[in-house]
Structure formats: C-alpha cells, structure tokens
C-alpha distance (Angstrom), angle and dihedral (degrees) to the residues before:
residue distance angle dihedral
X1 . . .
X2 3.75 . .
X3 3.78 132.0 .
X4 3.83 123.6 -155.9
X5 3.83 131.9 161.4
X6 3.78 89.8 0.2
X7 3.87 91.5 -56.1
X8 3.83 124.2 121.3
X9 3.87 113.4 -146.4
X10 3.76 121.0 -164.0
X11 3.80 128.4 171.8
X12 3.78 123.2 -134.6
X13 3.78 135.0 170.1
X14 3.83 128.4 -134.9
X15 3.82 125.9 -133.0
X16 3.81 88.1 -86.5
X17 3.81 93.3 54.1
X18 3.88 95.8 -108.5
X19 3.72 116.3 144.8
X20 3.77 117.5 -110.8
X21 3.85 120.3 -167.9
X22 3.79 114.5 -149.4
X23 3.84 119.1 -159.6
X24 3.80 121.2 -169.0
X25 3.85 133.8 167.3
X26 3.86 102.6 -92.4
X27 3.83 97.0 -127.7
X28 3.82 99.0 34.9
X29 3.84 125.0 116.9
X30 3.83 101.8 -112.5
X31 3.75 93.6 -141.0
X32 3.84 91.0 58.6
X33 3.79 97.6 55.7
X34 3.91 122.9 101.6
X35 3.76 111.1 -138.1
X36 3.78 130.0 -124.6
X37 3.79 121.9 -166.0
X38 3.87 106.8 -157.2
X39 3.74 121.7 -168.8
X40 3.82 122.8 -158.1
X41 3.86 125.1 -137.2
X42 3.77 130.0 -90.4
X43 3.83 97.8 -68.4
X44 3.72 105.0 110.0
X45 3.81 116.1 -104.4
X46 3.74 95.6 -9.7
X47 3.87 101.3 147.1
X48 3.82 89.4 133.3
X49 3.83 90.7 66.3
X50 3.83 88.2 69.4
X51 3.79 95.2 48.8
X52 3.79 95.4 103.9
X53 3.81 94.1 49.6
X54 3.81 93.3 44.2
X55 3.87 92.5 49.7
X56 3.69 91.0 49.0
X57 3.75 92.8 50.8
X58 3.82 90.5 45.6
X59 3.80 90.0 54.8
X60 3.78 86.5 55.3
X61 3.79 91.9 58.2
X62 3.83 109.4 -87.3
X63 3.82 131.9 117.0
X64 3.87 101.7 -128.4
X65 3.84 122.7 -161.1
X66 3.71 117.1 -163.6
X67 3.83 114.4 -177.4
X68 3.79 134.1 -170.0
X69 3.83 116.5 -116.1
X70 3.83 132.2 166.3
X71 3.72 122.0 -132.0
X72 3.83 88.9 -168.7
X73 3.83 91.5 64.5
X74 3.85 114.3 115.7
X75 3.93 90.3 -103.8
X76 3.82 91.8 45.2
X77 3.85 90.9 -108.0
X78 3.83 97.6 -57.2
X79 3.85 95.0 130.1
X80 3.78 91.6 45.9
X81 3.79 91.2 51.6
X82 3.73 97.4 44.5
X83 3.81 90.7 46.8
X84 3.80 91.7 54.5
X85 3.74 88.4 49.0
X86 3.78 91.5 55.7
X87 3.83 88.5 48.9
X88 3.80 91.1 50.1
X89 3.78 95.3 48.0
X90 3.89 89.3 52.7
X91 3.75 89.9 44.7
X92 3.82 92.5 52.1
X93 3.83 93.4 47.1
X94 3.87 95.2 46.6
X95 3.73 123.8 99.8
X96 3.82 91.5 -124.1
X97 3.82 93.4 43.5
X98 3.79 128.5 61.3
X99 3.75 136.2 -61.5
X100 3.75 115.7 -60.2
X101 3.70 96.2 -92.8
X102 3.77 133.6 80.1
X103 3.74 138.0 -156.9
X104 3.84 114.6 -150.7
X105 3.71 113.3 -147.8
X106 3.85 141.4 163.3
X107 3.79 145.4 172.9
X108 3.88 126.5 -129.9
X109 3.86 106.4 -30.3
X110 3.85 89.1 5.3
X111 3.90 91.5 60.4
X112 3.83 100.2 66.2
X113 3.85 87.3 42.4
X114 3.72 88.8 58.5
X115 3.83 96.9 43.0
X116 3.77 91.5 46.9
X117 3.78 92.1 61.3
X118 3.76 89.0 57.3
X119 3.80 88.7 52.8
X120 3.79 95.9 46.0
X121 3.82 109.1 40.1
X122 3.78 88.9 157.8
X123 3.87 86.9 76.6
X124 3.78 91.4 62.2
X125 3.79 102.9 39.1
X126 3.78 94.5 -87.2
X127 3.75 95.5 -58.4
X128 3.79 118.9 153.1
X129 3.81 131.5 -159.3
X130 3.75 116.5 -131.4
X131 3.82 84.0 -123.1
X132 3.80 141.1 -13.0
X133 3.86 123.9 -136.3
X134 3.74 125.6 -169.4
X135 3.82 124.4 -169.9
X136 3.86 126.1 -156.9
X137 3.81 97.8 -23.2
X138 3.79 144.3 133.4
X139 3.86 124.5 -127.2
X140 3.82 104.2 -161.3
X141 3.95 93.1 77.5
X142 3.77 123.8 76.6
X143 3.80 112.9 -87.5
X144 3.85 120.4 -125.7
X145 3.81 92.5 -120.5
X146 3.87 104.7 45.5
X147 3.77 103.2 23.0
X148 3.85 87.8 -131.3
X149 3.81 129.9 92.6
X150 3.75 113.0 -99.3
X151 3.84 88.8 -123.2
X152 3.80 88.5 58.9
X153 3.78 91.8 44.5
X154 3.78 90.8 49.7
X155 3.84 92.8 50.3
X156 3.80 89.7 53.4
X157 3.85 105.5 35.3
X158 3.76 122.5 109.8
X159 3.82 92.3 -176.1
X160 3.77 120.3 125.8
X161 3.79 111.6 -98.7
X162 3.87 123.5 -100.2
X163 3.83 124.9 -169.6
X164 3.81 112.8 -83.3
X165 3.79 123.1 -161.5
X166 3.77 122.3 -164.6
X167 3.77 123.8 -168.5
X168 3.81 123.1 -172.7
X169 3.76 133.9 163.7
X170 3.81 118.0 -119.3
X171 3.83 91.7 -136.4
X172 3.81 96.7 46.7
X173 3.77 109.0 138.6
X174 3.81 96.9 168.4
X175 3.91 92.4 61.6
X176 3.84 111.1 10.4
X177 3.86 112.9 -129.7
X178 3.82 90.1 -124.1
X179 3.76 86.1 81.4
X180 3.82 92.2 64.7
X181 3.89 90.7 41.9
X182 3.81 89.5 55.6
X183 3.79 94.4 47.3
X184 3.86 91.5 46.6
X185 3.83 88.0 52.9
X186 3.81 90.9 49.8
X187 3.82 91.8 46.6
X188 3.84 91.6 49.6
X189 3.81 88.9 49.2
X190 3.77 90.3 58.5
X191 3.71 93.4 48.0
X192 3.85 98.8 -106.9
X193 3.84 117.6 146.2
X194 3.82 102.8 -109.7
X195 3.77 130.8 -178.5
X196 3.91 116.7 -173.5
X197 3.84 117.7 -170.0
X198 3.84 122.2 -175.3
X199 3.87 112.6 -167.6
X200 3.85 117.7 -169.6
X201 3.84 98.1 -101.5
X202 3.77 142.1 88.3
X203 3.84 137.7 -99.4
X204 3.77 95.4 -77.0
X205 3.82 96.4 31.4
X206 3.85 92.5 62.9
X207 3.85 85.8 70.2
X208 3.85 95.3 40.4
X209 3.82 95.3 -101.5
X210 3.75 142.5 103.6
X211 3.76 130.2 -139.7
X212 3.86 116.3 -114.1
X213 3.82 111.0 -161.4
X214 3.85 94.6 -161.0
X215 3.89 88.1 57.3
X216 3.75 95.3 35.4
X217 3.75 88.5 -139.1
X218 3.78 141.6 83.9
X219 3.78 122.7 -100.7
X220 3.83 133.0 -172.5
X221 3.79 116.8 -80.8
X222 3.80 136.9 -171.5
X223 3.77 92.6 -151.0
X224 3.83 106.4 142.1
X225 3.80 97.5 -125.3
X226 3.93 90.5 47.3
X227 3.82 91.7 49.7
X228 3.77 91.8 50.8
X229 3.73 93.8 42.5
X230 3.78 95.4 46.4
X231 3.89 92.2 46.2
X232 3.78 88.1 51.1
X233 3.79 90.2 52.7
X234 3.84 91.4 47.2
X235 3.78 90.2 52.9
X236 3.75 91.5 50.8
X237 3.82 90.0 51.2
X238 3.76 91.8 54.2
X239 3.83 93.3 41.4
X240 3.79 88.7 53.9
X241 3.85 86.1 54.4
X242 3.72 90.5 53.5
X243 3.87 97.6 -106.4
X244 3.80 110.9 107.0
X245 3.77 143.4 21.7
X246 3.73 115.9 -96.7
X247 3.77 118.7 -98.0
X248 3.82 115.5 -95.7
C-alpha cells in the first residue's frame, strides 16, 4: 500500500487474475465513498495510463477502481471487463469498500463498453449503474461488452434511463468530438439524461496524458491544457458519483 498526495493506493486482483488498482482519499471513511469503475482504452493491460485521472478523482472524494483488460483477447476483452464489473459491484457493496452505488466509466475503447452496459442491463442480470461516463469515444462501432454499437443498443433498448456523461476534447484528432455530439443528440432524443462536456484538449489530454509514439502508449504530462482537461474530467467523474458540483 502506498499513499501520495492524500491518496491511498492498493492493488487487488479480479477472479481472472487481472490487476486492479484501487485509489481512495487517504483519510476518508471507506464506507462513505461512492465507487467509480474506470476502464482504460484498447492498449492491452494499460491501467497505469489512467493513474493521473484516477488519483485526481480520488482526491475529490471517490474510490476509483482501474482494472487491466486486454482488447487482443479472443473475445475482445469482454470477459475481463465483465469480471472487473463483478469485482467493482462487490467492492461497492462491501462494508470495507465504498457506498452501495457505482459509476461505470471508460476512456476511448473503454467508454462505449461502459455506456453499453447501461443500455443493456439484461447482460448483467438487470443491474444498473447510478451513472455512465464515456471519455473521448465513438459510438457507431461495436462495444467490447455487448458486441453491438451503443447507437444500435440505444435504438433497441427498453431499459429505464440512467444519467450519461460524455467528455470529449475539442482538439481530438484520434476520435473527432462530433461522435460524442451525435451520440448526445441520440440519447436526448430517447429521453435519457445526457451531459456533454468538451474541454479544450486532445484525446490523451482529456485523461491528463500525452501519446508518445516511440513507446506506442500514453504517459502522464504536466502540459497546461492536459492538466486542465484531465482535472475537468475528474470533476465530472465525481459529480456523476454525486460528490462535487460540475465544472464551469
């Protein structure tokens, strides 16, 4: 266990053996914390990429769980993602975990996977997150959890609506922000509570990182726009969990 910047970090493992980082405010009563399950993008086992965002959200008062998963698994990572959801649900409901509610969130390929669960509760025994949050994603491709695009799942779902938060950088050239705008319009048209935020940063900056071609992965950065964009995303995560007011 390590503590830095007032955040307690512990390492757990899911039923499939995948590592799960747990970040909590260091001095908080564990039973009082809402829980956020945060999925990384398609890079295999890249939970460390989301460390800056998770630590920032934890400083704002949430317990944030960041699991590894592999998009190159035969099922595209579906079993890893669903196993981590089972772990997070048990953690959120346990006396030593967080409060008995859970926000489901993800970045890039992890975002549609999270939103799709809210649209298809039949795949998880009817369970519903208190909110779903997707960061820098597109919604016309099959999600890693349902195998259908969130747009198609939305058109077919009869599930009761839950709040959906979308975050997308205005200068994202990896996934253009029009994808989030179009999905927000579709959600609004179906009567789902939808909040779209567009901070002035790029695909990696919205989670407080930068892409390094030589490494073929993202790493933390102190670039001004990324610090602002990532902090904005962290505040939205905790606001979705009922903790803070939304950023201006």
